[in-house]
C-alpha positions in Angstrom: 76.9 82.5 97.4 79.5 85.0 96.2 80.2 84.9 92.5 83.9 84.6 91.3 85.0 87.8 89.5 88.7 87.3 88.8 91.8 85.2 89.7 94.8 86.8 91.5 98.2 85.2 91.3 101.5 86.0 93.1 104.2 84.2 91.2 107.6 84.1 92.9 110.9 82.6 92.0 110.2 79.4 93.9 106.6 79.8 95.0 103.1 80.1 93.4 100.0 81.4 95.1 96.6 81.7 93.5 93.3 83.1 94.8 89.8 82.9 93.3 88.3 86.2 94.3 84.9 87.8 94.2 84.4 91.5 93.2 84.6 92.7 96.9 88.0 91.1 97.4 86.8 88.0 99.3 88.8 84.8 98.8 86.6 82.0 97.5 89.4 79.4 96.9 93.2 79.3 97.3 96.1 77.3 95.8 99.7 77.2 96.9 102.6 75.3 95.4 106.4 75.3 94.8 105.9 75.9 91.1 107.6 79.3 91.0 109.3 80.9 88.0 112.1 78.4 87.9 109.8 75.4 87.7 107.3 77.1 85.4 110.0 78.1 82.9 110.5 74.4 82.2 106.9 73.2 82.6 105.4 76.1 80.8 103.7 79.0 82.6 100.4 78.5 80.8 100.4 74.8 81.8 101.1 75.5 85.5 98.4 78.2 85.6 95.8 76.1 83.8 96.2 73.2 86.3 95.5 75.5 89.2 92.6 77.2 87.4 91.1 73.9 86.8 91.6 72.9 90.5 89.5 75.9 91.7 87.0 75.4 88.8 87.6 78.9 87.4 85.5 79.4 84.3 87.2 80.4 81.0 85.5 83.8 81.3 87.4 84.8 84.5 90.3 87.2 83.9 93.6 86.7 85.7 96.0 89.4 87.2 99.5 88.3 88.1 102.3 90.0 90.0 105.9 88.8 90.6 108.5 86.9 88.6 106.1 85.8 85.8 106.9 89.3 84.5 110.7 89.0 84.7 112.9 88.7 81.7 113.2 85.0 82.3 109.4 84.7 83.1 106.3 84.3 81.0 106.1 87.7 79.4 108.4 90.6 80.3 106.4 93.3 82.0 109.3 95.7 82.4 109.7 98.4 85.1 108.2 101.7 86.2 111.1 104.0 87.2 111.3 105.9 90.5 109.9 108.3 91.4 107.1 105.9 90.7 103.4 106.6 91.3 101.9 103.3 92.4 98.8 103.9 90.2 101.3 104.0 87.2 102.1 100.4 88.0 98.5 99.5 87.2 98.4 101.4 83.9 101.6 99.7 82.7 100.3 96.1 83.1 101.1 93.8 80.1 98.6 91.4 78.6 99.8 87.9 77.9 99.4 87.3 74.1 98.0 84.3 72.4 95.9 83.3 75.3 92.1 82.9 75.1 91.7 83.9 78.7 92.3 87.6 79.6 95.6 87.5 81.6 97.6 90.5 82.7 101.0 90.8 84.4 102.0 93.8 86.5 105.4 95.5 86.0 108.0 96.0 88.7 109.7 99.2 89.8 113.3 100.2 89.0 115.7 102.6 90.5 118.2 103.5 87.8 120.8 105.3 89.9 124.4 104.9 88.8 125.6 104.1 92.3 122.5 102.5 93.8 120.7 100.7 91.0 117.8 98.5 92.3 114.7 96.6 91.2 111.7 95.1 92.8 109.1 92.7 91.3 106.1 91.7 93.4 106.7 94.1 96.3 105.1 97.0 94.4 101.8 95.1 94.6 102.2 94.7 98.4 102.9 98.5 98.5 99.6 99.0 96.6 97.8 96.8 99.1 99.3 98.3 102.3 98.6 101.9 101.5 96.3 103.5 104.1 95.8 107.1 105.3 99.5 107.7 106.1 101.1 110.2 103.7 104.7 109.4 104.4 105.9 105.9 105.2 109.0 103.8 105.3 108.1 100.2 104.4 110.1 97.2 105.6 109.5 94.1 103.5 111.5 91.1 104.8 112.4 88.2 102.5 115.2 86.4 100.7 116.0 89.9 99.4 114.4 92.3 101.9 113.3 95.7 100.7 113.1 99.1 102.5 111.0 101.5 100.6 110.3 105.2 101.0 106.7 106.1 99.9 105.4 109.7 99.9 101.6 109.6 99.3 101.2 107.4 96.2 104.8 107.8 95.1 107.7 105.4 95.6 110.6 107.8 96.1 113.5 105.4 96.7 114.2 101.9 97.9 117.1 99.5 98.8 117.3 95.8 98.7 119.2 93.8 101.3 120.3 90.2 100.6 119.6 89.3 104.2 117.9 85.9 103.7 120.2 84.7 101.0 123.3 85.8 102.9 122.1 83.9 106.0 121.7 80.8 103.9 125.0 81.1 102.2 127.0 81.9 105.4 125.4 79.2 107.5 125.8 76.5 104.9 128.9 77.4 102.8 131.4 79.1 105.1 133.4 78.2 108.2 130.3 79.3 110.2 128.5 76.1 109.2 130.6 74.3 111.9 129.2 76.6 114.6 125.6 76.1 113.4 125.5 72.4 112.7 122.4 70.8 114.2 121.0 74.1 115.4 117.4 74.0 116.5 114.8 76.6 115.4 114.7 79.8 117.3 112.4 82.9 117.5 112.8 86.6 118.2 112.8 86.1 121.9 116.2 84.3 121.9 118.7 86.4 123.9 121.5 85.9 121.3 119.2 87.3 118.5 118.2 90.4 120.5 121.7 91.2 121.6 123.0 90.7 118.0 120.4 93.0 116.5 121.4 95.8 118.9 125.1 95.3 118.4 124.9 95.3 114.6 122.6 98.3 114.4 125.2 100.3 116.5 128.2 98.9 114.7 127.3 98.0 111.0 130.8 98.8 109.8 132.0 95.9 111.9 129.7 93.4 110.2 132.3 91.0 108.8 134.0 91.0 112.2 130.8 90.4 114.1 129.7 87.4 112.1 133.1 85.7 112.9 132.1 85.8 116.5 129.5 83.1 115.7 132.5 80.8 115.3 134.9 82.3 117.8 132.2 82.4 120.4 131.7 78.7 120.1 135.5 78.0 120.4 136.1 80.3 123.3 132.9 80.6 125.2 130.9 77.4 124.4 128.3 79.2 122.3 125.8 76.5 121.3 124.7 75.9 117.7 121.2 77.4 118.1 122.6 80.6 119.8 125.1 80.9 117.0 122.4 80.7 114.3 120.3 83.2 116.3 123.3 85.5 116.6 124.0 85.4 112.8 120.3 86.1 112.1 120.3 89.1 114.5 123.6 90.5 113.1 122.2 90.4 109.5 118.9 91.9 110.5 120.5 94.6 112.7 122.9 95.6 109.9 119.9 95.7 107.5 118.1 98.0 109.9 121.1 100.3 110.1 120.9 100.8 106.3 117.1 100.6 105.9 116.2 103.2 108.5 118.3 105.8 106.7 116.1 105.8 103.6 113.2 108.0 104.8 112.9 111.0 107.1 112.2 110.7 110.8 108.6 111.8 110.3 107.8 108.7 108.2 105.5 106.0 109.7 107.4 102.7 109.6 105.4 99.8 108.3 106.4 96.1 108.5 104.8 94.1 105.7 105.5 90.5 106.6 104.0 87.2 107.7 105.1 83.9 109.3 108.5 83.5 111.0 110.0 86.6 109.4 107.2 88.7 110.8 108.0 87.5 114.4 111.7 88.0 113.9 111.4 91.5 112.5 108.8 92.5 115.1 111.3 91.4 117.8 114.0 93.4 116.1 111.9 96.6 116.1 111.1 96.0 119.7 114.7 95.4 120.6 115.6 98.7 119.0 112.7 100.5 120.7 111.3 101.6 117.3 107.6 102.4 116.7 106.1 100.5 113.8 102.9 99.0 112.5 102.5 95.5 111.0 100.6 94.7 107.8 100.0 91.0 106.9 102.0 90.3 103.7 99.4 87.9 102.2 96.6 90.4 102.8 98.7 93.2 101.3 99.4 91.3 98.0 95.8 90.3 97.7 94.6 93.9 98.3 97.2 95.1 95.7 96.0 92.5 93.2 92.4 93.5 93.9 93.3 97.1 93.1 94.8 96.0 89.9 91.8 93.8 89.0 89.4 96.7 89.5 91.6 99.0 87.4 92.0 96.5 84.6 88.7 94.7 84.5 86.0 96.7 86.2 86.8 100.4 85.8 85.1 100.8 82.4 
């Protein structure tokens, strides 16, 4: 039986994931909950973590490495940022130890782009970048989410990146604007929906028309009988297509495009890449974050 060597944690704004790992990076136990930063800030980060450590029977001697929002200003301990151009190995060397804890607990920093015109930050995605690195020297990494990231990486160096509020804007538009009337009682859809595919292509070709295009989710219903599910699929496709128009401009044409995703977002973005006839490779997001945390654990706990 494999011996536990460390605990890896991905702590999001509204989610918590913990893995009990052996030294070779195998998962021995797993915990998932909705106790993200927002919940943990009121309950206590140490309290939340301890309950999950007890659940997987992690001994007091096991160290913990954490990425994500636990290192934010409103988190457990602020872990700060590494500035671009940021060597990914520098992320590991700038990890911050949680003080006043008997257990050895470390939090990884995020990455910041301190441009006057295009300031940007990431926290958690840098660990997925660590875990998705392969033999490709130049890559453009698409990381879908509430705030999607498109990241230019040259060898081990993050050169630039852009955040797109795609997921949050979809939620806001579909629930809090006139478009909610077009999408009431919409069923779930996937990337094969014709309205989604057409919208991705249209928005990629005409991103400057975005605020006009989203209104067609409403006008299409009034004039052409667009059903609620097709309206939601159209809105999703318009947002993702507009995101692609911006994201694809970040790196050169020689870059290998990586999609780091899982679940429904993976299938939607794979469909968008296919609709635009773009070459890409998919990396499972859960595997990427575990691999990145494994790299951090070896650097922090086993390198000496």
